[in-house]
N, C-alpha and C positions, 0 to 999 in steps of 0.2 A: 709159164715156166713149169718144167716137170718137177714132180714132188721130190724125186731123188736128188735132183740138182739143187733144189732149194734147201733140202736138209743138209747137204754138204756145205752150204754157205752159212748156215746158222751159226752165229757167234756164241758158242757154248760157254765161253768165259762170262758173257753177260748173263746168261741164264743161271749158271752156277753161283755167280756173285749175288744175284737177286735171291736165290733160294737160301743162301747163307744169311743174308741180311734179314729176310723174313723170319728165319728160324731164331736168330739172335733177338729179334724184336719180340717174338712169342715168349722167349725166356724172360725178358724184361717185364712184359705185361703180366705174365704169371707171377713174377716176384711182387709186382705191385698189388695184385689181388691178394697174395699171401700176407704181405705186410699190412695192408689195409684191413684185413680180416673180413672182407666182404667184396662183392662185385663179381661180375661174370664177363669181364672184358676179354679174357682169354678165349672163351667160347664164342663170343661175338666176333672176335678177330678171325677165328677159323672160318666163320661164315663169310666174312668179307674176302678172305683168301679164296674161298670157293667161287666167288664172283669175279675176283681179279684175274684168275688164271684164264678163263675163257675170254676176258677182255683183252688180255695180252695176246692170246692166240689169234683172235679176230683182227686186232690192229696189225699183227705181223702178216696175216694171210692176204688181206685185201691190198692189192697193189697201191702203194702210197701215191703214185702219180694220178690215180683216179680221184684223189682228194683235192687236187689243184683247182678244178672248176668250182668246188664248193667251199674253198678256203675263206673267201670274204663273207659268204653267207653264214658259215659257222661262227666267224668272228662277230658278225652282227647279232646272231642269236645269243652268243655268250654275253654281249653287252646288254641285251634285253633282259637276260636273267639277272645280271648285276643290278639292274634297275628294279626288278621285281622284289629283290630282297628287302628294299626299303619299305615295301608294303607289308612285310611280315612282322610278327611280334618280336620285340627285342629279347635276346637271351643273354643274360649277364652283361647288359648294357650294349650289346652289339647286334647288328642285323647282318648275319652272314649266311644263313641257312634258309632253304625253302622246304617246309615240312611236306612229306608225301605219305603220311600215315604211318607205315611201318618204320620208315627211316627218313632222315633228312639229307638233302643234297646241298653241298657247298659250291655255288656257281663259280667262285673264284678259282677253284681247282681246275674246272673245265676251261675257264677263260685263259689260263696260262697256256694250255695246249692250242686253243683256237688262235691265240695271239701269235704263237710260233708258226702255225700254218699260214696265217695271213701275211706275216712279215716275210716268210720264205717265198711266197707267191709274188709279193711286190718286188723284192730285191732281185729275183732271178731274171727279170725282164728289162731292168733299167741300169743305166750307168751314170745317171745324174747324181747319185749319192757319192760319186767320186769328187764332186764339188761340194763346198761347204754349204751352200744354199740348198743343195739337193738333199741334205739330211733333215730338212724341216718336216717333210711328210712322214718319214719313219718315226720321228720323235712325236708327232701328233698321234700317230697310230698307237704309240706306247703310252702317252700321257692320259688318253681317254680311259682305258681300263685301270691304269694306275690310280688315278684320282677317284674313280668309283670305288675301288677296293679300299683306298685309304679312308674314305668317308664312312665305311661300314661300322666301326673302324677296324681295319686289319693291317697294322703296320708291317707285320712280318711278310705277308704275301706281296704287299705293294713294293717291298724292297727287291723283289726278284725280277721285275720287268726291265729295269735299266741294265743290269749285267747281261741279260739275254740279248737286249738290243745291241749293246756295244760289241759283244762277241759275234753276233750274226753280221753286223756291219763290217767288222774286221774280216770275217771269213768271206764276205761278198766282194771285198776289194776296196772298201772305204779307206781313205788315206789316214795313216796313224796320226799325222800332225793335226788333222781336223778333229779326230776323236779326242786327242789330248786337249785341244782348245776347248771343246765342248765340256770335257771333264772339269777344266779350270772354271769355266763359266758356271757350271753346275754347283761347284763349291762356293762360288760368289753369291749365289742366290739361296744358300743354306739358311740365312736368317729369315727369308720369306717363308720357306718351308716350315721352319720352327714356329713361326707365328700362326701357320695354318694348322698345326697339330693341336689336338685337344689336350686337356690337362693330364690325362692318364698317359698319353703317348710321351709327353714331355717328361713326366715323372720317371718313366722307364729309362729314358736316356740319362737323366740326371743321376739315377741310382747306380748307373755303370761307373760313374766317377766318384761316388761316395761309398763304395762297398767296403765292408770290413769283415775280416775273418775271425775276429776275437769278440768276446763279450756276448751279451744276450742277442738273440735274433732281432734285427730291426723290424719296424713296422712298415707297412706299405709295400711298394714294389721291391725294395731291397730284401724283403723276407724270402721271396722266391729264390733269388740268387744265393743268399746265405744258406738256405736249406739244400739247394742243389749241390753246392760245393761240399757241404757236410755229408751228404749221401755218397758222393764220390770218394770222400776221404774214408768212409766206413769200409769201403771195399779193399783198401790197401793195394798190395801188388797183385795178388791173385784172387781176391774176392772171397766172399763168404762161402761159396760153394766148394772151391778148391782148397781153401785154407782152413775149413772146418769152423769158421766163425759163425756167430749167430746174432742177428739184429732183429729178431722176430718180435721184440718188445714193441707194442704199438706206440709207446711214447717216443720211440726213436724214428718214427715215420710220420713226418709232417711235410710232405712234398706235394704242393698243389700241382695238378695236371701231370702227375708222375707217369702215367701210362700213355700220355699223349705227347705234349711238347717236351717233357723232361724225361722221356724213357731212357735216354742215354745215361742218366744218373743211376737208374735201376740196373742197367747193364754193368756200370762201374761197380755198384755195390755187390752185385752177384758174381761178376767175373774179374773184378779188379782192374788195375791199370793194364794188365796183359790183354784182357778182353776188350777194353776200349781201343787199344792200339791195333789189335787184330781187326776190329770193326772198321777202323779208319783205313787200314791197309786194303781191305776188301773194297771199300768205296773207291780208293785210288785206282785199284785194278779195273774196276768197272768203268770209271771215267776215262782212264787211259785207253782202254779198248774202244770206248765210244768215240774218242778223238781219232783213233786209227780208222774207224769205220767212216767218219766224216772225211778224213784225208784221202781215203782210197776210192771215194765215190766221185765219179766224173759228171754225173747228172746234177745240175745246179740246185734244183729244188730239193733233192735228197741230201745234198751236202749241207745246205742251210738248215734243213729240218733236223739232221743229226747234230749239228752244232748247237742249235737251240735247245734240244733235249738234254745234251750233255751239260751245257752251261746251267740250265735250270736245276738239274739234280745236284751239280757241284755247289751252286749258290745256296740251295736249301741245306745241304749237309754242313757246309761251312758256317752258316748263320746259326743253325740249331746247336751244333756242338760248341760253337764259340760262345753262345749265350749261357750255356750250362757251366762254363768255367770263368765267366766274367770278362770275356773278350769282346762280346757283342751285347747290345741292349736286349732286354727280355722282350720277346715278341711271340705272337701266336704262330709258331712255325713248327710243323711236324717234321720229324726225321724220316726221309723217304724210305719206304718199305719196312721201317722199324716201328714207328709210332702207331698206336691204336687210332683207327679212324677209317671209315669206309670210303668217303670221297677222296681222301688223299691216297689211299692204297690203290683204288681202282684207277685214278688218274695217273699215278706213277706207273702202273702196269700198262696202261695204254701208251704212255710215253716210251717205255722200254719196248713195247710191241712195235712202235714206229721205228725205233732204232734198229731192231732186228729186221724189220721190213726193208729198210735202206741197205742193210748189210747183205741180204740175199738177192737184192736187185741193184747192184752197184752202178748200172747205167752205162757200161762200156759200149753197149750197142746204140746209145743215143748220140753221144758226141765225144770227141777226143779232148775237148776243152772244158774246163770246169765252169766257165761262165760265158755270157753272151757278148763280152767285149774283149778287146785285145789291148795291149799296151799302146799301140799306135792310134787308138781311136779316142783316147781321153787325154 
């Protein structure tokens, strides 16, 4: 593809949305450093942004179809890394990172992308998932990384695999009634999943139904939720920056993981309800544009790849923002492009790079049909 032609097809809406979200995230991280009275998270995030930009450009530049032969190998490699973390020392009771000296790598972030690549490769060639029994293999491909991540334990990341699976199966042509039946069966085995959770994971779910907005801050997992809603309330309508308020008193800041999983609360404190709504609107614009890219792509691997990326980002944003206001259980879930964290930021940049990749190579020259089957063959 010629450079000029590729630049014309670049979805600049995706790029502009990503730049906005990263900028908003920096403002929240800086606010966290300020209120905490210490920390260099803002400076470190700038370094990670410097690594994320070339990661996005590289993921967009290399033709995504060249990844098809390596999809299963990348998936196997990601599973191996998920096993390696169990050999690493525990950090705050969890084994999620592989230390590499200067920084740590979180394999589950890479596993999400490898999973999307592998599932895209599998679904584009077959039509047996149009039958109920044909859904077994995709579900096995999903359960393997899901279980490994859940055992780290990382409840938040494990929640992402099933929405991505269902969305990609639907995009590939799986019958809605089969997906609905599997959803009902999944709800039926919820008690089994509950018994498989550790005490901490169960406590986080229980705290969702016992939350209170009055009185002293509760102990345990309910404390995170109580403080997150308190921080959002401090921002009011327009936040401390625009309304001239001040909450610089250290006593007002007791938000664990404020610059990572709960950075949305810092955005709310700094920019208020208006800033939170604007952030959500930009996410919506990004996701709608991503769906448009998937819908306009005729090459099957690219369409599934774009669908998986969009669903992954949407699920992360919904779960993260939902948990900060008490609509979702508290999980270790970063807000894409906004939260502090190198592995999350670089992985999200790669995901967006793949989305841009599909947009500039829509596949019209490959086939006029989106997939390898027709209505008359199934």
